[in-house]
C-alpha positions in Angstrom: 172.9 81.4 67.5 172.6 85.1 66.5 172.3 87.6 69.3 171.1 91.1 68.3 171.5 94.0 70.7 169.6 97.2 69.7 166.8 99.6 70.7 164.2 102.0 69.4 161.4 104.4 70.5 160.7 108.1 70.8 164.0 110.1 70.8 165.8 107.1 69.2 163.7 106.4 66.1 162.9 103.1 64.5 165.9 102.7 62.1 168.1 100.6 64.3 165.3 98.2 65.0 164.1 98.0 61.4 167.5 97.1 60.0 168.2 94.6 62.8 164.8 93.0 62.0 165.8 92.6 58.4 169.1 91.0 59.3 167.4 88.7 61.9 164.9 87.5 59.3 167.8 86.7 56.9 169.7 84.7 59.5 166.5 82.9 60.5 166.0 81.9 56.8 169.5 80.3 57.0 168.4 78.3 60.0 170.1 80.3 62.7 168.2 80.7 66.0 167.8 84.4 66.9 167.9 86.0 70.3 166.9 89.7 70.5 168.2 91.7 73.5 166.4 95.1 73.3 164.3 97.6 75.0 160.5 97.2 75.2 159.7 99.3 72.1 162.1 97.3 69.9 160.9 94.0 71.3 157.3 94.9 70.5 158.4 96.1 67.0 160.1 92.8 66.3 157.2 90.7 67.6 154.6 92.6 65.5 156.7 92.4 62.3 158.5 89.1 62.6 158.4 87.4 59.1 159.8 84.0 59.8 158.6 80.4 60.6 161.4 80.2 63.2 160.7 81.4 66.8 162.2 84.6 68.1 163.7 84.5 71.6 163.5 87.8 73.5 165.4 89.4 76.4 163.9 92.7 77.3 166.4 95.3 78.4 165.9 98.4 80.5 166.7 101.8 79.1 169.3 103.3 78.5 170.9 100.5 76.4 174.5 101.3 77.3 173.8 100.8 81.0 171.8 97.6 80.2 174.8 95.9 78.5 176.5 95.4 81.8 173.6 93.2 82.9 173.3 91.5 79.6 176.8 90.1 79.1 176.8 87.8 82.2 173.3 86.5 81.2 174.7 85.5 77.8 177.8 83.6 78.9 176.2 80.2 79.0 174.5 80.7 75.6 177.7 81.7 73.9 176.2 83.1 70.6 177.9 82.2 67.4 177.7 85.9 66.4 176.6 89.1 68.2 175.3 92.1 66.2 175.1 95.5 67.9 173.3 98.5 66.6 173.0 101.7 68.7 174.7 105.1 68.9 174.7 104.7 72.7 177.1 101.8 72.7 180.6 103.2 73.3 184.0 101.5 73.2 183.6 100.0 76.7 180.2 98.4 75.9 181.4 97.1 72.5 184.5 95.5 74.2 182.2 93.8 76.7 180.0 92.4 73.9 183.1 91.3 72.0 184.0 89.2 75.0 181.0 86.9 74.2 182.6 85.9 70.9 182.5 87.3 67.4 181.0 90.8 67.2 179.7 92.7 64.2 178.6 96.4 64.5 176.0 98.0 62.2 177.4 101.5 61.7 176.6 104.7 59.8 179.2 107.4 60.2 182.2 105.9 62.1 181.8 108.6 64.8 183.6 106.0 66.9 186.4 103.7 65.6 184.0 100.7 65.9 186.2 98.6 63.6 188.8 98.7 66.4 186.4 97.3 69.0 184.6 94.6 66.9 185.5 91.8 64.6 183.5 93.2 61.7 181.4 96.2 60.5 178.4 96.4 58.3 177.7 99.8 56.8 175.4 99.8 53.8 175.5 103.5 53.2 176.5 104.9 49.8 179.5 106.5 51.3 180.7 103.7 53.6 183.9 103.2 51.6 185.0 106.7 52.4 184.8 106.5 56.2 188.3 105.0 56.8 187.5 101.6 58.4 190.9 99.9 58.8 190.4 96.6 60.5 188.1 93.6 60.6 185.6 92.0 58.3 184.0 94.8 56.4 180.7 94.6 54.6 180.3 98.1 53.0 177.9 99.6 50.5 174.3 99.0 49.2 175.0 95.4 48.2 174.3 94.8 52.0 171.3 97.1 52.4 169.3 95.8 55.3 165.8 95.6 53.8 163.1 93.5 55.3 162.2 90.1 53.9 159.1 91.3 52.2 161.3 93.4 49.8 163.1 90.3 48.6 160.0 89.2 46.7 158.1 92.5 46.1 157.4 93.4 42.5 157.2 97.2 41.7 154.2 98.5 39.9 153.4 101.8 38.3 151.4 104.5 40.0 150.8 108.3 40.3 150.5 109.0 44.0 153.3 110.6 46.0 154.1 108.4 49.1 155.5 110.6 51.9 157.5 108.9 54.7 159.1 111.3 57.2 160.1 108.7 59.7 158.7 106.6 62.5 158.2 109.7 64.8 158.1 112.6 62.3 160.0 114.7 64.9 159.8 117.9 62.9 156.1 117.7 61.9 156.8 117.3 58.2 153.4 115.7 57.4 151.5 118.5 59.0 153.3 121.2 57.1 153.0 119.4 53.8 149.3 119.1 54.4 149.1 122.9 55.0 150.9 123.6 51.7 148.0 122.4 49.6 150.2 120.7 47.0 149.0 120.1 43.5 149.6 116.3 43.4 148.0 113.3 45.1 149.7 112.6 48.5 149.7 109.6 50.8 151.0 110.8 54.1 152.4 107.9 56.2 152.1 108.5 59.9 154.6 106.4 61.8 154.1 104.3 65.0 155.8 106.9 67.3 153.9 110.0 66.2 152.0 111.5 69.2 148.2 110.8 69.3 147.3 114.5 69.3 149.3 115.0 66.1 147.6 112.0 64.4 144.2 113.4 65.3 145.1 116.8 63.9 146.4 115.4 60.6 143.3 113.2 60.2 141.0 116.2 60.8 142.8 118.5 58.4 143.0 115.9 55.7 139.3 115.7 55.4 139.2 119.1 53.8 142.3 118.6 51.6 142.4 117.8 47.9 143.5 114.3 47.1 145.3 113.6 50.4 145.2 110.4 52.3 146.6 110.0 55.9 147.8 106.5 56.5 148.4 105.7 60.1 151.0 102.9 60.6 149.8 101.1 57.5 150.6 97.3 57.7 150.8 97.2 53.9 153.4 100.0 53.6 155.8 98.0 51.4 153.1 97.2 49.0 152.0 100.8 48.9 155.6 101.8 48.1 155.7 99.2 45.3 152.6 100.7 43.7 153.2 104.5 44.1 154.8 106.8 41.6 157.3 108.8 43.7 158.6 108.4 47.3 159.3 111.6 49.3 161.3 110.4 52.3 164.2 110.9 54.6 167.5 109.7 53.3 167.4 106.7 55.6 166.6 103.0 55.2 163.4 104.1 53.5 165.3 105.6 50.6 167.1 102.3 50.1 163.8 100.5 50.1 162.4 102.8 47.4 165.6 102.6 45.3 165.5 98.8 45.5 162.0 99.0 44.0 163.2 101.3 41.2 161.1 104.2 42.5 161.6 107.9 41.8 162.8 109.4 45.0 163.0 112.9 46.5 164.9 112.9 49.8 165.4 115.3 52.7 166.8 115.1 56.2 165.4 115.4 59.7 168.6 114.3 61.5 172.3 114.9 61.0 173.1 111.3 60.4 171.0 111.4 57.2 173.0 114.2 55.5 175.8 112.2 53.8 173.3 109.7 52.3 171.2 112.5 50.9 174.2 114.2 49.3 175.3 110.9 47.8 171.8 110.2 46.4 171.9 113.5 44.5 175.6 113.3 43.4 175.3 109.7 42.2 172.1 110.5 40.1 169.9 108.1 42.2 167.3 110.8 43.0 166.8 114.4 43.9 168.0 115.5 47.4 166.4 118.7 48.8 168.6 118.9 51.9 167.6 119.4 55.5 163.9 120.0 56.3 163.4 123.7 56.8 166.0 124.7 54.2 163.4 124.4 51.3 159.8 125.2 50.8 156.7 124.5 48.7 158.1 125.7 45.4 161.3 123.7 45.7 159.3 120.6 46.5 157.0 121.0 43.5 160.0 121.5 41.3 161.7 118.3 42.6 158.6 116.1 42.3 157.9 117.3 38.7 161.5 116.4 37.8 162.0 113.2 39.7 163.4 110.3 37.7 163.8 106.6 38.2 167.2 105.3 39.5 169.5 103.1 37.4 168.7 99.4 37.6 170.3 97.6 40.5 171.1 100.7 42.5 170.2 98.8 45.7 170.0 95.0 46.1 166.7 94.2 47.7 168.3 91.0 49.0 171.1 92.9 50.8 170.2 91.5 54.2 170.5 88.0 52.9 173.8 88.8 51.2 175.1 90.1 54.6 173.8 87.2 56.6 175.3 84.6 54.3 178.8 86.2 54.4 178.6 86.9 58.2 177.4 83.3 58.9 180.1 81.8 56.8 182.8 83.9 58.5 181.4 83.2 62.0 181.3 79.5 61.5 184.4 78.9 59.3 186.6 81.7 60.6 
């Protein structure tokens, strides 16, 4: 059995839940039962996006997640998961040690702001710079070979297109879509509005787009992966979305709305995978037009679309065989 401990929602974002969902789907495809222990937002996200014939067992946790772990561990003793996966910036060394007491523990990490490898049996970090972070112990799955992309990306075929798909994150905390709409850009835009964007901002975007040239506002589109496969260029944060676009061979222009996205953005630019503009607010309309006009496709195989399955197979083998 796989136990996943994570969370999401306003102030947290959707990245932790999204990549845990991808890993859960991969384990499910290998025949592992999956138990999700998460807050209400992440539970609802999993349930509405679950792509597996296997059932998903859910334990809803209270917020904040670090406090909830103390209640979770005693509840899990009898189940004894084969593997526990934890993904949250709120989980400190004490919480990780408690989860490790249940059995084999893997942590999904980004920046090694804590020495998570010293408090878990293994670490999964699929960032482009993961090998530079100084992990010293445990089973290490590092780099984009293990990119946690959802199951739909395993079988999605890219197609050509001309539109610019804009994805500023599940909550768009800095109001990127609204500002881009006001810039009156000279190319066709599809502005993706995430599930955590406040209702009043959604209404404002929708109203403004009616008078805009060649702009579509897409509110939580269920066919977002397919739209990505058929667009020309993806303008997005340097988060899991960038890896999805790279796996599809799309031209990408990236930017950052959070500090934890900066190193990936720099790596995308330095490795010639796309154009990185830097943090939102440090560039403007002219720089964006320049970048979109010069965007280029990444080299083939930059990101493995089946990275979640690669990770699940190695983790499952290690957890079972030791």
